[in-house]
C-alpha positions as CSV (number, residue, x, y, z in Angstrom):
1,M,9.0,159.0,176.9
2,L,8.5,161.4,174.1
3,Y,10.9,159.3,172.0
4,C,8.4,156.4,172.1
5,R,5.3,158.6,171.4
6,E,3.9,158.0,168.0
7,D,1.0,160.2,166.6
8,D,0.7,158.1,163.5
9,P,-1.6,155.1,164.2
10,D,0.3,152.9,161.8
11,M,3.6,153.6,163.6
12,G,1.8,152.9,166.9
13,N,0.7,149.5,165.5
14,L,4.2,148.8,164.3
15,L,5.6,149.5,167.8
16,E,3.0,147.2,169.4
17,S,3.9,144.4,166.9
18,L,7.6,144.9,167.6
19,A,6.9,144.8,171.4
20,D,5.0,141.5,170.9
21,A,7.9,140.1,168.9
22,A,10.3,141.2,171.6
23,E,8.2,139.3,174.2
24,E,8.3,136.2,172.0
25,Y,12.0,136.6,171.5
26,L,12.6,136.7,175.3
27,G,10.2,133.8,175.8
28,G,12.2,131.8,173.3
29,A,15.3,132.6,175.3
30,G,13.6,131.1,178.4
31,I,12.9,134.5,179.9
32,G,9.5,135.2,181.4
33,R,8.0,138.3,183.0
34,T,8.0,137.7,186.8
35,A,7.5,139.8,189.8
36,Q,11.3,139.8,190.4
37,N,12.2,141.1,186.9
38,L,9.1,143.1,186.0
39,K,10.8,146.5,185.4
40,R,13.9,145.1,183.7
41,Y,11.7,142.8,181.5
42,D,9.6,145.8,180.4
43,L,12.7,147.9,179.7
44,A,14.2,145.1,177.6
45,V,11.0,144.8,175.5
46,M,10.9,148.6,175.0
47,A,14.6,148.8,174.1
48,M,14.3,145.9,171.7
49,A,11.1,147.3,170.0
50,L,12.7,150.7,169.6
51,Y,15.9,149.2,168.2
52,W,14.0,147.2,165.6
53,R,12.0,150.3,164.7
54,D,15.1,152.4,164.2
55,N,17.2,149.6,162.6
56,P,15.1,147.4,160.4
57,G,16.9,144.2,159.8
58,G,19.4,145.0,162.6
59,A,21.1,141.8,163.6
60,N,22.8,142.7,166.9
61,F,21.3,144.6,169.8
62,P,23.3,147.4,171.4
63,E,25.6,146.3,174.2
64,G,23.3,147.7,176.9
65,T,20.3,145.9,175.6
66,Q,22.2,142.6,175.2
67,N,23.6,143.0,178.8
68,L,20.0,143.4,180.1
69,I,18.8,140.3,178.2
70,N,21.8,138.3,179.6
71,Q,21.0,139.6,183.1
72,L,17.4,138.5,182.8
73,K,18.5,135.0,181.7
74,L,20.9,134.5,184.6
75,P,18.3,133.5,187.3
76,T,16.8,131.0,184.8
77,E,20.2,129.4,184.0
78,R,21.0,129.3,187.7
79,T,17.8,127.5,188.5
80,I,18.4,125.0,185.7
81,L,22.0,124.3,186.7
82,Y,21.8,124.4,190.4
83,G,18.1,123.9,191.2
84,K,18.0,127.3,193.0
85,S,16.3,130.6,192.2
């Protein structure tokens, strides 16, 4: 994970803030961190934070990140529509 490593404390604070914003973004999309999606959720948060760091003001996530977010939403939508998990 050398790509994520930041020796500058200000950049580390920025990454932490971006990760917090990513968690809020996912929460607003109805996606919570559960035992079933733990690793995928963490990967999505990291991918989103790094994307925002590298692309300030970027409007669209890369296809792989968007697919991951959609996959995380799927069980939530299935539960809402069909009452199943």
